[in-house]
C-alpha positions as a Markdown table, in Angstrom:
| # | Residue | x | y | z |
|---|---|---|---|---|
| 1 | Met | 140.1 | 96.8 | 86.6 |
| 2 | Tyr | 141.3 | 99.2 | 89.3 |
| 3 | Glu | 141.0 | 102.3 | 86.7 |
| 4 | Gln | 137.5 | 101.4 | 86.6 |
| 5 | Leu | 136.8 | 101.0 | 90.1 |
| 6 | Ala | 138.9 | 104.5 | 90.5 |
| 7 | Ile | 136.3 | 106.3 | 88.4 |
| 8 | Val | 133.4 | 104.8 | 90.1 |
| 9 | Ala | 134.6 | 105.4 | 93.3 |
| 10 | Val | 135.4 | 109.1 | 92.8 |
| 11 | Phe | 132.3 | 109.8 | 91.4 |
| 12 | Ala | 130.5 | 107.7 | 94.4 |
| 13 | Phe | 132.6 | 110.2 | 96.8 |
| 14 | Leu | 131.3 | 113.4 | 94.6 |
| 15 | Tyr | 127.9 | 112.4 | 94.4 |
| 16 | Ser | 127.8 | 111.2 | 98.4 |
| 17 | Ala | 128.9 | 114.7 | 99.2 |
| 18 | Ile | 126.0 | 116.8 | 97.2 |
| 19 | Ala | 123.3 | 114.1 | 97.5 |
| 20 | Gly | 121.4 | 116.4 | 99.7 |
| 21 | Gly | 121.6 | 119.5 | 97.4 |
| 22 | Val | 120.5 | 117.0 | 94.3 |
| 23 | Glu | 117.4 | 116.0 | 96.3 |
| 24 | Arg | 116.0 | 119.5 | 96.8 |
| 25 | Thr | 116.2 | 119.9 | 92.5 |
| 26 | Met | 114.3 | 118.4 | 89.7 |
| 27 | Leu | 117.2 | 115.4 | 89.4 |
| 28 | Ser | 117.1 | 112.3 | 91.0 |
| 29 | Gly | 120.1 | 109.7 | 92.0 |
| 30 | Pro | 119.2 | 106.7 | 89.3 |
| 31 | Met | 119.0 | 109.6 | 86.5 |
| 32 | Ile | 122.4 | 111.0 | 87.5 |
| 33 | Phe | 123.9 | 107.6 | 87.9 |
| 34 | Met | 122.7 | 106.1 | 84.7 |
| 35 | Ser | 123.6 | 109.4 | 82.8 |
| 36 | Phe | 127.2 | 109.1 | 84.3 |
| 37 | Gly | 127.1 | 105.5 | 82.9 |
| 38 | Leu | 126.1 | 106.5 | 79.5 |
| 39 | Ala | 128.3 | 109.4 | 79.7 |
| 40 | Phe | 132.1 | 108.0 | 80.6 |
| 41 | Gly | 130.9 | 104.3 | 78.8 |
| 42 | Pro | 131.4 | 103.1 | 75.2 |
| 43 | Val | 128.8 | 105.3 | 73.6 |
| 44 | Gly | 130.0 | 108.3 | 75.6 |
| 45 | Leu | 133.6 | 108.9 | 76.5 |
| 46 | Gly | 134.9 | 105.3 | 76.1 |
| 47 | Ile | 136.4 | 105.9 | 79.5 |
| 48 | Leu | 134.5 | 103.2 | 81.5 |
| 49 | Asp | 134.0 | 99.8 | 80.0 |
| 50 | Leu | 132.7 | 97.8 | 82.4 |
| 51 | Asp | 132.8 | 94.1 | 81.7 |
| 52 | Val | 129.5 | 92.7 | 83.3 |
| 53 | Ser | 127.6 | 90.1 | 82.4 |
| 54 | Ser | 123.7 | 90.0 | 82.4 |
| 55 | Asp | 124.0 | 87.8 | 85.5 |
| 56 | Asp | 126.3 | 90.3 | 87.3 |
| 57 | Leu | 123.6 | 92.8 | 86.8 |
| 58 | Arg | 120.9 | 91.0 | 87.9 |
| 59 | Ile | 122.7 | 90.1 | 91.1 |
| 60 | Phe | 123.4 | 93.7 | 91.8 |
| 61 | Ala | 119.7 | 94.5 | 90.8 |
| 62 | Asp | 118.1 | 91.7 | 92.9 |
| 63 | Leu | 120.5 | 92.6 | 96.1 |
| 64 | Thr | 119.5 | 96.4 | 95.5 |
| 65 | Leu | 115.8 | 96.0 | 95.1 |
| 66 | Ala | 115.8 | 93.4 | 98.1 |
| 67 | Leu | 117.4 | 95.9 | 100.7 |
| 68 | Ile | 115.4 | 98.8 | 99.5 |
| 69 | Leu | 112.1 | 97.0 | 99.9 |
| 70 | Phe | 112.8 | 95.3 | 103.5 |
| 71 | Ile | 114.0 | 98.9 | 104.9 |
| 72 | Asp | 111.0 | 100.6 | 103.2 |
| 73 | Ala | 108.7 | 98.4 | 104.5 |
| 74 | Ala | 110.5 | 98.6 | 108.1 |
| 75 | Asn | 110.0 | 102.4 | 108.1 |
| 76 | Ala | 106.3 | 102.0 | 107.0 |
| 77 | Asn | 103.5 | 103.4 | 109.5 |
| 78 | Met | 101.4 | 100.9 | 110.0 |
| 79 | Gly | 99.1 | 102.8 | 111.5 |
| 80 | Val | 98.4 | 104.9 | 108.8 |
| 81 | Leu | 98.6 | 101.8 | 106.2 |
| 82 | Lys | 96.0 | 99.9 | 108.1 |
| 83 | Arg | 93.6 | 102.9 | 108.1 |
| 84 | Asn | 93.9 | 103.0 | 104.5 |
| 85 | Leu | 94.5 | 99.4 | 103.3 |
| 86 | Gln | 92.1 | 99.5 | 100.5 |
| 87 | Ile | 94.4 | 101.7 | 98.5 |
| 88 | Pro | 97.2 | 98.9 | 98.0 |
| 89 | Arg | 94.4 | 96.5 | 98.1 |
| 90 | Arg | 92.4 | 97.6 | 95.3 |
| 91 | Met | 95.7 | 98.7 | 93.3 |
| 92 | Leu | 97.1 | 94.8 | 93.4 |
| 93 | Ala | 93.8 | 93.3 | 93.5 |
| 94 | Phe | 91.9 | 94.8 | 90.5 |
| 95 | Gly | 94.9 | 97.3 | 89.2 |
| 96 | Leu | 97.6 | 94.9 | 88.7 |
| 97 | Pro | 95.4 | 92.2 | 86.6 |
| 98 | Met | 94.2 | 95.3 | 84.6 |
| 99 | Ile | 97.6 | 96.4 | 84.0 |
| 100 | Ile | 98.8 | 93.2 | 82.7 |
| 101 | Leu | 95.7 | 92.9 | 80.5 |
| 102 | Leu | 95.6 | 96.2 | 79.0 |
| 103 | Gly | 99.3 | 95.9 | 78.4 |
| 104 | Phe | 98.5 | 92.9 | 76.6 |
| 105 | Gly | 95.9 | 94.3 | 74.3 |
| 106 | Val | 98.0 | 97.4 | 73.4 |
| 107 | Gly | 101.1 | 94.8 | 72.8 |
| 108 | Ile | 98.5 | 93.3 | 69.9 |
| 109 | Leu | 98.0 | 96.5 | 68.6 |
| 110 | Ile | 101.5 | 97.6 | 68.4 |
| 111 | Phe | 103.6 | 94.5 | 67.8 |
| 112 | Asp | 103.0 | 92.1 | 64.8 |
| 113 | Asn | 106.3 | 90.1 | 65.6 |
| 114 | Leu | 105.6 | 88.7 | 68.8 |
| 115 | Thr | 103.3 | 85.8 | 69.8 |
| 116 | Leu | 100.5 | 86.4 | 72.5 |
| 117 | Phe | 102.3 | 84.6 | 75.1 |
| 118 | Glu | 105.6 | 86.9 | 74.4 |
| 119 | Leu | 103.1 | 89.7 | 74.6 |
| 120 | Ala | 101.5 | 88.2 | 77.8 |
| 121 | Ile | 105.4 | 88.6 | 79.2 |
| 122 | Leu | 105.9 | 91.7 | 77.9 |
| 123 | Ala | 102.7 | 93.2 | 80.2 |
| 124 | Thr | 103.8 | 91.4 | 82.9 |
| 125 | Met | 107.4 | 92.8 | 83.0 |
| 126 | Leu | 106.3 | 96.1 | 82.7 |
| 127 | Ala | 103.7 | 95.9 | 85.1 |
| 128 | Ala | 105.8 | 95.5 | 88.3 |
| 129 | Thr | 107.3 | 99.0 | 89.7 |
| 130 | Asp | 110.5 | 100.0 | 91.5 |
| 131 | Ala | 110.5 | 100.9 | 95.1 |
| 132 | Ala | 114.1 | 102.2 | 94.1 |
| 133 | Leu | 112.7 | 104.6 | 91.3 |
| 134 | Gly | 109.9 | 105.5 | 93.8 |
| 135 | Lys | 111.5 | 106.2 | 96.8 |
| 136 | Ala | 111.6 | 109.7 | 95.8 |
| 137 | Val | 108.1 | 110.0 | 96.4 |
| 138 | Val | 107.4 | 107.4 | 99.1 |
| 139 | Thr | 110.0 | 109.4 | 101.6 |
| 140 | Asn | 108.8 | 112.9 | 100.5 |
| 141 | Glu | 106.9 | 114.1 | 103.8 |
| 142 | Ala | 105.3 | 116.8 | 101.4 |
| 143 | Val | 102.9 | 114.0 | 100.3 |
| 144 | Pro | 100.1 | 113.0 | 102.4 |
| 145 | Pro | 101.0 | 109.8 | 104.4 |
| 146 | Arg | 98.1 | 107.6 | 103.1 |
| 147 | Ile | 99.2 | 107.9 | 99.4 |
| 148 | Arg | 102.8 | 107.3 | 100.6 |
| 149 | Glu | 102.2 | 104.2 | 102.4 |
| 150 | Gly | 99.7 | 102.7 | 99.8 |
| 151 | Leu | 102.3 | 103.3 | 97.0 |
| 152 | Asn | 104.9 | 101.8 | 99.6 |
| 153 | Ala | 102.7 | 99.1 | 100.0 |
| 154 | Glu | 101.7 | 98.3 | 96.4 |
| 155 | Ser | 105.6 | 98.4 | 94.9 |
| 156 | Gly | 106.9 | 96.2 | 97.7 |
| 157 | Leu | 104.0 | 93.4 | 97.0 |
| 158 | Asn | 103.7 | 93.9 | 93.1 |
| 159 | Asp | 107.2 | 92.7 | 91.9 |
| 160 | Gly | 106.6 | 89.3 | 93.9 |
| 161 | Ile | 102.9 | 88.8 | 92.6 |
| 162 | Cys | 104.6 | 89.2 | 89.0 |
| 163 | Val | 107.4 | 86.3 | 89.4 |
| 164 | Pro | 105.1 | 83.1 | 89.2 |
| 165 | Ile | 102.7 | 84.9 | 86.4 |
| 166 | Leu | 105.6 | 85.8 | 84.5 |
| 167 | Phe | 107.5 | 82.1 | 84.9 |
| 168 | Val | 103.6 | 80.5 | 84.0 |
| 169 | Phe | 103.6 | 82.8 | 80.5 |
| 170 | Ile | 107.4 | 82.0 | 79.7 |
| 171 | Ala | 106.6 | 78.1 | 80.5 |
| 172 | Leu | 103.8 | 78.8 | 77.6 |
| 173 | Ala | 105.7 | 80.5 | 75.2 |
| 174 | Val | 108.6 | 78.1 | 75.2 |
| 175 | Gly | 106.2 | 75.6 | 74.4 |
| 176 | Ser | 105.9 | 73.1 | 77.6 |
| 177 | Asn | 103.8 | 70.1 | 77.6 |
| 178 | Thr | 100.0 | 70.5 | 78.3 |
| 179 | Glu | 100.5 | 69.0 | 81.9 |
| 180 | Asn | 103.0 | 71.7 | 82.5 |
| 181 | Ser | 101.0 | 74.5 | 81.1 |
| 182 | Ser | 97.9 | 74.0 | 83.3 |
| 183 | Met | 95.9 | 76.4 | 84.9 |
| 184 | Gly | 96.8 | 73.8 | 88.0 |
| 185 | Leu | 100.1 | 74.7 | 87.6 |
| 186 | Ala | 99.9 | 78.5 | 87.3 |
| 187 | Leu | 97.6 | 78.6 | 90.4 |
| 188 | Lys | 100.4 | 76.0 | 92.1 |
| 189 | Leu | 103.3 | 78.3 | 91.2 |
| 190 | Val | 101.5 | 81.8 | 92.4 |
| 191 | Ala | 100.5 | 80.1 | 95.8 |
| 192 | Gln | 104.1 | 78.6 | 95.9 |
| 193 | Glu | 106.0 | 81.8 | 95.2 |
| 194 | Ile | 103.9 | 83.9 | 97.4 |
| 195 | Gly | 103.5 | 81.3 | 100.6 |
| 196 | Ile | 107.0 | 80.6 | 100.8 |
| 197 | Gly | 108.1 | 84.1 | 100.4 |
| 198 | Leu | 105.8 | 85.1 | 103.3 |
| 199 | Val | 106.7 | 82.2 | 105.4 |
| 200 | Val | 110.7 | 82.9 | 104.9 |
| 201 | Gly | 110.4 | 86.7 | 105.2 |
| 202 | Leu | 108.0 | 86.5 | 108.6 |
| 203 | Gly | 110.1 | 83.4 | 109.9 |
| 204 | Leu | 113.8 | 84.9 | 109.8 |
| 205 | Ser | 112.6 | 88.1 | 110.4 |
| 206 | Ala | 110.5 | 87.2 | 113.7 |
| 207 | Leu | 113.7 | 85.0 | 114.5 |
| 208 | Gly | 116.5 | 87.6 | 113.9 |
| 209 | Ala | 114.4 | 90.4 | 115.5 |
| 210 | Trp | 114.5 | 88.2 | 119.0 |
| 211 | Phe | 118.1 | 87.3 | 118.5 |
| 212 | Leu | 119.1 | 90.5 | 117.7 |
| 213 | Lys | 117.0 | 91.8 | 120.9 |
| 214 | Gln | 118.6 | 89.4 | 123.2 |
| 215 | Cys | 121.9 | 90.3 | 122.4 |
| 216 | Trp | 121.4 | 93.8 | 122.5 |
| 217 | Lys | 120.3 | 93.4 | 126.2 |
| 218 | Arg | 123.7 | 91.5 | 126.9 |
| 219 | Gly | 125.7 | 94.4 | 125.4 |
| 220 | Trp | 126.9 | 92.0 | 122.8 |
| 221 | Val | 125.9 | 94.3 | 120.0 |
| 222 | Thr | 128.8 | 97.2 | 119.5 |
| 223 | Asp | 128.1 | 100.0 | 117.5 |
| 224 | Ile | 130.6 | 99.4 | 114.7 |
| 225 | Trp | 128.5 | 96.0 | 114.1 |
| 226 | Ser | 125.0 | 97.4 | 114.9 |
| 227 | Gln | 125.3 | 98.5 | 111.1 |
| 228 | Leu | 125.1 | 95.1 | 109.5 |
| 229 | Pro | 122.3 | 93.0 | 111.0 |
| 230 | Val | 119.5 | 94.7 | 109.0 |
| 231 | Val | 121.4 | 94.2 | 105.5 |
| 232 | Ala | 122.2 | 90.8 | 106.4 |
| 233 | Leu | 118.6 | 89.9 | 107.3 |
| 234 | Ala | 117.4 | 91.4 | 104.2 |
| 235 | Val | 119.7 | 89.7 | 102.1 |
| 236 | Ser | 119.0 | 86.5 | 104.0 |
| 237 | Cys | 115.3 | 86.7 | 103.2 |
| 238 | Phe | 115.8 | 87.1 | 99.8 |
| 239 | Thr | 118.2 | 84.7 | 98.8 |
| 240 | Val | 116.6 | 82.1 | 101.1 |
| 241 | Ala | 113.4 | 82.3 | 99.5 |
| 242 | Gln | 114.7 | 82.1 | 96.2 |
| 243 | Ser | 116.7 | 79.1 | 97.2 |
| 244 | Leu | 113.1 | 77.5 | 98.3 |
| 245 | His | 111.8 | 78.7 | 95.1 |
| 246 | Gly | 109.7 | 81.3 | 96.8 |
| 247 | Ser | 109.6 | 85.0 | 96.0 |
| 248 | Gly | 112.3 | 86.7 | 97.4 |
| 249 | Tyr | 111.0 | 89.8 | 96.6 |
| 250 | Ile | 107.7 | 88.7 | 99.1 |
| 251 | Ala | 110.0 | 87.7 | 101.9 |
| 252 | Ala | 112.2 | 91.1 | 102.0 |
| 253 | Phe | 109.1 | 93.5 | 102.2 |
| 254 | Thr | 106.8 | 91.2 | 104.3 |
| 255 | Gly | 110.1 | 90.6 | 106.3 |
| 256 | Gly | 110.7 | 94.4 | 106.6 |
| 257 | Ile | 107.4 | 94.8 | 107.7 |
| 258 | Leu | 107.7 | 92.7 | 110.7 |
| 259 | Phe | 111.0 | 93.8 | 111.6 |
| 260 | Gly | 109.4 | 97.3 | 111.6 |
| 261 | Val | 106.8 | 96.0 | 114.1 |
| 262 | Leu | 109.0 | 94.0 | 116.7 |
| 263 | Ala | 112.0 | 96.6 | 116.7 |
| 264 | Lys | 109.6 | 99.6 | 117.5 |
| 265 | Glu | 111.3 | 102.7 | 118.2 |
| 266 | Ser | 114.6 | 101.1 | 117.3 |
| 267 | Thr | 113.6 | 100.8 | 113.8 |
| 268 | His | 114.9 | 103.9 | 112.3 |
| 269 | Lys | 118.3 | 103.2 | 114.3 |
| 270 | Leu | 118.6 | 99.9 | 112.9 |
| 271 | Val | 118.1 | 100.9 | 109.3 |
| 272 | His | 119.9 | 103.9 | 109.0 |
| 273 | Ala | 123.2 | 102.3 | 108.1 |
| 274 | Ala | 121.5 | 99.9 | 105.8 |
| 275 | Glu | 119.9 | 102.8 | 104.1 |
| 276 | Gly | 123.7 | 103.9 | 103.3 |
| 277 | Val | 124.3 | 100.5 | 101.8 |
| 278 | Gly | 121.0 | 100.3 | 99.9 |
| 279 | Glu | 121.7 | 103.7 | 98.0 |
| 280 | Thr | 125.2 | 102.7 | 97.4 |
| 281 | Leu | 124.2 | 99.3 | 95.7 |
| 282 | Ala | 121.6 | 101.6 | 93.9 |
| 283 | Leu | 124.4 | 103.9 | 92.5 |
| 284 | Val | 126.5 | 101.3 | 91.4 |
| 285 | Thr | 123.3 | 99.1 | 89.3 |
| 286 | Trp | 122.5 | 102.2 | 87.7 |
| 287 | Val | 126.2 | 103.2 | 86.8 |
| 288 | Ile | 126.1 | 99.7 | 85.4 |
| 289 | Phe | 123.1 | 100.0 | 83.6 |
| 290 | Gly | 123.9 | 103.4 | 81.9 |
| 291 | Ala | 127.6 | 102.1 | 81.0 |
| 292 | Ala | 126.7 | 98.4 | 79.7 |
| 293 | Val | 123.3 | 98.2 | 78.8 |
| 294 | Ala | 121.4 | 101.6 | 78.1 |
| 295 | Gly | 123.7 | 103.4 | 75.4 |
| 296 | Lys | 124.1 | 99.6 | 73.5 |
| 297 | Tyr | 120.4 | 99.2 | 72.9 |
| 298 | Phe | 119.5 | 102.7 | 71.5 |
| 299 | Glu | 120.2 | 102.0 | 68.1 |
| 300 | Tyr | 117.2 | 99.1 | 68.5 |
| 301 | Phe | 114.6 | 101.5 | 69.8 |
| 302 | Ser | 111.8 | 101.4 | 66.7 |
| 303 | Trp | 109.0 | 103.4 | 66.6 |
| 304 | Gln | 106.7 | 100.7 | 68.2 |
| 305 | Val | 109.0 | 100.2 | 71.2 |
| 306 | Ile | 108.9 | 103.8 | 71.9 |
| 307 | Val | 105.5 | 103.9 | 71.6 |
| 308 | Tyr | 104.7 | 100.9 | 73.7 |
| 309 | Ser | 106.8 | 102.6 | 76.3 |
| 310 | Val | 105.3 | 105.4 | 76.8 |
| 311 | Leu | 101.9 | 104.0 | 76.9 |
| 312 | Ser | 103.2 | 101.6 | 79.3 |
| 313 | Leu | 104.2 | 104.5 | 81.7 |
| 314 | Thr | 101.0 | 106.4 | 81.0 |
| 315 | Leu | 97.8 | 104.8 | 79.7 |
| 316 | Ile | 98.6 | 101.3 | 80.7 |
| 317 | Arg | 99.4 | 101.9 | 84.3 |
| 318 | Met | 97.4 | 105.1 | 85.0 |
| 319 | Leu | 93.6 | 104.1 | 83.4 |
| 320 | Pro | 93.5 | 100.7 | 85.6 |
| 321 | Ile | 94.7 | 102.2 | 88.7 |
| 322 | Tyr | 92.2 | 105.0 | 88.3 |
| 323 | Leu | 89.5 | 102.5 | 87.7 |
| 324 | Ser | 90.6 | 100.3 | 90.8 |
| 325 | Leu | 90.2 | 102.9 | 93.2 |
| 326 | Ala | 86.6 | 103.8 | 92.4 |
| 327 | Gly | 84.6 | 104.3 | 95.1 |
| 328 | Thr | 87.4 | 104.6 | 97.9 |
| 329 | Gly | 86.5 | 108.2 | 98.2 |
| 330 | Glu | 89.9 | 109.3 | 96.6 |
| 331 | Ala | 89.9 | 112.3 | 94.7 |
| 332 | Asn | 90.7 | 112.2 | 91.1 |
| 333 | Asp | 93.9 | 114.0 | 91.4 |
| 334 | Ser | 95.0 | 111.4 | 94.0 |
| 335 | Lys | 93.9 | 108.4 | 91.7 |
| 336 | Leu | 95.9 | 110.1 | 88.9 |
| 337 | Phe | 98.8 | 110.9 | 91.2 |
| 338 | Leu | 98.9 | 107.1 | 92.7 |
| 339 | Gly | 98.8 | 105.9 | 88.8 |
| 340 | Trp | 101.5 | 108.3 | 87.7 |
| 341 | Phe | 104.1 | 107.1 | 90.2 |
| 342 | Gly | 104.4 | 103.5 | 89.4 |
| 343 | Pro | 108.0 | 103.7 | 88.0 |
| 344 | Arg | 109.6 | 100.9 | 86.1 |
| 345 | Gly | 113.0 | 99.8 | 87.2 |
| 346 | Leu | 115.2 | 97.2 | 89.0 |
| 347 | Ala | 112.5 | 94.5 | 88.6 |
| 348 | Ser | 111.8 | 94.9 | 85.1 |
| 349 | Ile | 115.3 | 94.6 | 84.2 |
| 350 | Val | 115.5 | 91.4 | 86.1 |
| 351 | Phe | 112.3 | 89.9 | 84.5 |
| 352 | Gly | 114.2 | 91.0 | 81.2 |
| 353 | Ile | 117.1 | 89.3 | 82.1 |
| 354 | Ile | 115.5 | 86.1 | 83.2 |
| 355 | Val | 113.3 | 86.0 | 79.6 |
| 356 | Leu | 116.5 | 86.5 | 77.8 |
| 357 | Asn | 118.1 | 83.6 | 79.6 |
| 358 | Glu | 114.9 | 81.6 | 78.2 |
| 359 | Asn | 116.0 | 81.9 | 74.8 |
| 360 | Ile | 112.4 | 82.9 | 73.9 |
| 361 | Pro | 112.3 | 83.8 | 70.0 |
| 362 | Gly | 110.9 | 87.5 | 70.4 |
| 363 | Gly | 113.2 | 87.9 | 73.5 |
| 364 | Glu | 115.5 | 90.3 | 72.0 |
| 365 | Thr | 112.2 | 92.8 | 71.2 |
| 366 | Leu | 111.2 | 92.6 | 74.8 |
| 367 | Ala | 114.4 | 93.5 | 76.3 |
| 368 | Val | 114.4 | 96.4 | 73.9 |
| 369 | Thr | 111.1 | 97.6 | 75.0 |
| 370 | Val | 112.0 | 97.0 | 79.1 |
| 371 | Val | 115.3 | 99.0 | 78.6 |
| 372 | Cys | 113.8 | 101.6 | 76.6 |
| 373 | Thr | 110.7 | 101.9 | 79.4 |
| 374 | Val | 113.4 | 102.0 | 82.3 |
| 375 | Ile | 115.3 | 104.7 | 80.9 |
| 376 | Leu | 111.9 | 106.6 | 80.1 |
| 377 | Ser | 110.9 | 105.9 | 83.6 |
| 378 | Ile | 114.1 | 107.1 | 85.2 |
| 379 | Leu | 114.0 | 110.4 | 83.2 |
| 380 | Ala | 110.3 | 111.1 | 83.6 |
| 381 | His | 109.6 | 110.0 | 87.3 |
| 382 | Gly | 112.8 | 111.5 | 88.5 |
| 383 | Leu | 112.2 | 114.9 | 86.8 |
| 384 | Thr | 108.5 | 115.0 | 88.3 |
| 385 | Ala | 108.7 | 113.5 | 91.5 |
| 386 | Asn | 109.4 | 116.8 | 93.6 |
| 387 | Pro | 107.3 | 119.3 | 91.4 |
| 388 | Leu | 104.6 | 117.2 | 91.2 |
| 389 | Ala | 104.6 | 116.1 | 95.2 |
| 390 | Lys | 104.9 | 119.7 | 96.3 |
| 391 | Ala | 102.0 | 120.4 | 93.9 |
| 392 | Phe | 99.9 | 117.7 | 95.1 |
| 393 | Ala | 100.6 | 118.2 | 98.5 |
| 394 | Ala | 99.6 | 122.3 | 98.1 |
| 395 | Arg | 96.2 | 121.2 | 96.3 |
| 396 | Gln | 95.5 | 118.8 | 99.1 |
| 397 | Lys | 96.3 | 121.3 | 101.6 |
| 398 | Lys | 94.1 | 123.5 | 100.1 |
| 399 | Ala | 91.2 | 121.3 | 99.6 |
| 400 | Gly | 91.4 | 120.1 | 103.1 |
| 401 | Gly | 91.8 | 116.3 | 102.1 |
| 402 | Lys | 92.3 | 113.9 | 104.2 |
| 403 | Ile | 95.5 | 112.8 | 105.8 |
């Protein structure tokens, strides 16, 4: 056990020392973390043999995503977001349903061993984008603020919206009775997940921000302990919502937005330390994914899995987003940029674990396809984040595009 911890600790130390240099290259943190896990894991040197269960990986992925969602939301520029609300609104209201529908249709053409409900599950699992993998673009100041805030809002909310849809399709796939498979239940699940998530996220953040402010006025918050409140509040929003059968992702993101509004100019100072915790969790999660998951699935990558994964990252995502933004005044390159940067990662991994635990007949194929898509996404979006962001920003500046 200590040998495994020593390897990960040394790697974390080395990466933390060169992170600033890495961010200026075509490489990304998740790409390096996953590659490290692969290289030192069982399929590589065999030095890092992590005994991690699917539930352990889910916990790491959930907590990492919840914290990053909260932080990104707290740091959001609400003025820019309000002026350009049509971008995430169109992407969620029209783009997301079309992505699921197109993913379902493409799945019918490619997979002949999956039922219709299993194909719907696959399309839903891969419709959710990852705020953690998208961080390289969302935080890149070369990208126009309206695009950054639009992607941030979309990735913050679509994970939570996909959860109840996924559960409905799972219920249908495992053969629940007619009453439990009704449209009424589907709508109830969606409303419950989103509603509880909103109430918990906004309620806890309002209470937490007020309490923290009162303690700050009295000088009770020390420099050492000031690093913990945001982490604890983000985890509280997520876990309380999940415990009440709501969407923890919605709770974390909406809670983060309200916290940022209430904290005002103190937001950056309060969330700064939490960002380090989030990056550390991401490092551990992707190392585990590389060592304990990615390498073991390579031998199961069929041509159907690879083709669907590539299409999921391109046509299935980009075409609906492009169409959903018609009439918004966005240029074609903006629509394509928004469509391309919808990376698949932590949320899809969590969804895959949920599906495997349900013992769905086609669960293995679904899981393999998710793993393949996530690996390709880490590589493709990691390699293109900085180059495409710079090129896009240059074209926008030359064309005198709006901010």
